[in-house]
N, C-alpha and C positions, 0 to 999 in steps of 0.2 A: 504493500500500500504506500502511496505517496503521503508525505507528512500532512498535507492540508486535508486530504480525504479522511485520514485517521482522526485528525483533530476535530473535523466536522462531525464525524460519526459519534465520537464521544461527547462533544458539546451538546448535540441535540438531545440525546438520551438523558444525560446527567441533568441538564436544565429542565427538561420536561418532568423528570422524576422529582427534582427539587421543588418545583412549583406545586405539584400534586402530592408531595409527601410519599412517594413510592420508594420503599426501602430496597427494592431489587434493582435500582437503576444501574449501579456500578456493575453488578453481576450480569445484567442484560447487555450493557455496553461491551463488556469483555467477550460475551458470547458472539456479538455481531462482528467484532474485530476478528475473531476466530473464523467466522464464516467468510468474511472478505479476504482473508489470507489463505483460505483453503485452496489446494491445488486441484481444481475441478473446472468443468466447463461452465459457461455463463448460465445455462439453464439449470444445471445442477446446483450452482450457487443460489440462484433465484429460489429454487425449491427449499434449500436450507434456510434462506432468509425468511420465507413464508412460514416454515416450521418454527423458527425462532419466535416470530411474532405471535404465532398460535400458542406457543408455550408461555409467552408473557403478554397476555391480552390487554393489560392496562396501558400498553404502549401502541395499541393497534392504530390509533389516529395518525401515527407517523409512518405507517407501513409503506405507503406509496412514495413518500419522500425518500425513504431509504432504498427503494427500487431505483430511483434516480441516481443516488450515490453509488449504488452497486454497479450501475451501468458506466458511470464516470470512472470507477475503479477498473472496470474491464477495459475501457478505452485507454487509460493511462498505464496500466500494468499488464493485465492478462494478455492483451492483444499482441504485446511484444514477443510472446512465446509462440505465436501462430505465424502462418505464412503472410508475406508482406501485403498481399492483396486480399486478405481474408474478409475485410469489411465490404468488398465488392463481390464476394462469392454467393452462390445460390444458397449455400448452407446458412450464411448470416442473414440473407434476405428472408429465408424461411423462419428464422428465429425472430426477426423483426415483425413478421406477419403474426406469429404466434403470441407475441407479447405486446402488440400494438395498443392494447387497452391498459397497460401497466404504466405506473409512474405519473408524474405531474408536469406542469409547465415549468417547474423549477429547473428541469433538465436544461432548458434553453438558457437559463441564467448561468448555470455551471459551465456550459459550453462557451458562452459569451465571456465569462470571467477568465476562462483559459486563454481565449484569444487576446484579451486585454493584457494578460501577463506576457504572452509571447510577443505582442507588439509594443509592450511597455507604455501603455496608455491607461489613463484613469477611466473606470467605467462611468458612463452617463446614460440616463434613461433614454434620452433622445437618440443617442448613438445606438443603443440596444434595439430600439424599435425600428429605426430607419435604415441603419447600416447592417445590422445583424439579421433581424427578422424581415427586413425589406417590406414593411407593412404598407408603404406607399406605392409599391409596384403592383401592376394589374394582375400578374400571375401569382401573387402571394396574398390574395384576398381572404383566404382561409385564416391566415395568421392575423390579418386585420380584424376579422370578426371575433376571433378568440380574445384578442387584446384590446377590444374596443373600449372597455371601461378604463383600462390603463391609459390608452391614447387620449381619451376625452378628459382625463384628470392629471395630465403631466405636470401641470402647475403646482400640484401638491408637493413636489419634491422640495419646494421652498417653504413649506408649511410645517408647523409643529406637529408632533405625533398625534395630539388630540384631534386636530383637524383632519388628518389622514384617517384616523379611526372613525370619525363621524361620517365621512364620505363612504368608508368601507361598509358601514351598516346599511347603506342604501343600494349596494350592488345587488344585481339579480342573483339569488341563491343558485340558480341553474347555470350561471356563468362558470367556465372552466377556471377562471381566476378569482372566483368569489372568496375562497378560504386563503388565497395567497396574496390578495390585494394589499392588506395592511402590512405584512412583513416585507413584501416585495417593494412597495412604494417607500417604506421606511428605510430599507437598505439603500436605495438610490438617493434618498434624502441625506443619509449619514452613513458613509461606507465604513467608518471606523468609530463606532459608538463607544463612549465612555460608560463606566458603570452607572453614573448618574443618569445618562441618557437612556440606558436600558431600564432604569427604574421609572423614568417618565413614560417610556414606551409601554412598559408593563401596566402602569396605572391607567392608561387609556384603552387597553385591550379588552375586548369582550370575550376572549377565549385565551386566557393568559398562558397556560401551559403550552398549547400548540403554537401560539404566536411567538412566544419567547424562544421556543425550540427552533422555529424556522429562521428567525432573525439571527440567532446564535450560529446556526448551521451555515447560512450563507456568508455572514460576516467572518466567521472562522475559516471557511473555505477560501475566502478571498485574502485574508490577512495573514495566512500561514504559508 
């Protein structure tokens, strides 16, 4: 595992457990690290990940976010052991088809942050939407529809957490970014939050454990 992925895996579980007072957080975090480090195929690891969340149901709210992290771990570490063009193979295409309904839109954030590090640029919401997702291009209108609420509220990156949280409550619950809106917008508002800022963020949250875990995951992934 790369250091930033390991740190993000731990940060999400430990902070979620801390907020909800779950005593098995450290134990579950160690279990997930073991799964990520297992020498197995992606689908086998995904099965182990699901089994781990089944064994620790109090953390189930985070399951699909950890599918995103597992895939990022595959891209950064596991794929190095495979053939050079593996991601263009029929085998990988079949895996993508089989797992198309897994994970969340946070995967795009992780991929974007990886590009930012490679290009040595600071992440910005406008850059993420227009240059990475290409939401203004005619052939990428599916992405435009998915991120419509984010696009319409870009100005919130200059607003306090309380204002972002207030707008988040009005997002259509059926939107694919509904649960991600508050942590996603907050991250682009403050890439390197202080502990005091985390406290302000938590105070405005309507779903503290989940929101804190996601902000910790993304900020830790970026800052490690």
